[in-house]
C-alpha positions, 0 to 999 in steps of 0.5 A: 392683317387683311380685311377678311382676316379682321372680320373673320378672325380678329372680330370673333376673337374680340367678341369671345373676349368680351363675352368671357369677361362679362360672364366672369363678372356675373352677367349683371345685365341679365335681369333687364327686359328687352326694352330696358336693355335697349334703353341701357344700350343707347344711354351707355353708347351716348356716355361713351361718345361723350368721353371715349377715352375713359376705360369704364365707359367703353368697357360698359359698351362691351358689357351691353354688347355681350348681353345682346350676343348671349341673347342672340339679339340685335342691338338698336344700332340705328339709334346711335349711328350717324345716318345720312341726311334725308334717310328714313330714320335720320329725322327721328335719330336725335340729330342734335346728339353726337353719334358713331361715324363710320369711317371704314366701310366694307362694301357688300360685307356679308357675315353673320356677326352680331349687330352690336357695338364694340368700343376700344378707346376712340375706335370701335366696330359694328360687326354686323354692319362691317364698319369701323367707327369713330365717335363724333368729336373724337377726331378733333385735333388739339387747339391750334398753335399758330399764335404760340411761341417759345415754351408754349409752342413746344408744349403744344407740339408735344401734346399734338404728338402725344395725341397722334401717337395715342390714336395710332396705338388705339387703331393698331390695337383694334386691328391687330391686337398689338400694343404700341410697343416697338416689338409689336408683341400681342396684347393679352386679354387683360390689356388696358383697352379691354379690361374692366376698370377697377374704379 
């Protein structure tokens, strides 16, 4: 998929899905005031950053995004993204906490997509900024196996392969809506990466 295809087709599809699912759940955040919703946004994104692989946590991020979309409001994304040192907001952006780090940025991306955070495993996007992000710390490789030998070395290599394959599958899903299956079949809205966790 091209860059324009991702922003003009894939991201709107994701937004439609999360809003539909959120409405089906009864719009649980509708009673929050604007300030309370902003506070919930920060808390929810920080909880996701701490454990981005847990479906309940990234689904909660998308629930908050859906509420902002329905209110036609921007989320305070500057409070959860990594800002460059020396910028006006960096000093008050709680630099001691992990943030969302943009690793793909579309220069001069101009669109009317919402300023919200969408999260799907260890990858996500902020449509209004034209960025794809990783939570800080989530790109750390498994422990080095330099000093391992025998069965321990083989287990470490297997963990590393699994880690790499999972990352690839998550990124592919975000971009294309495709599973890691070899046939590349499109995922359904009930895919594990977007469905509400039953737990």
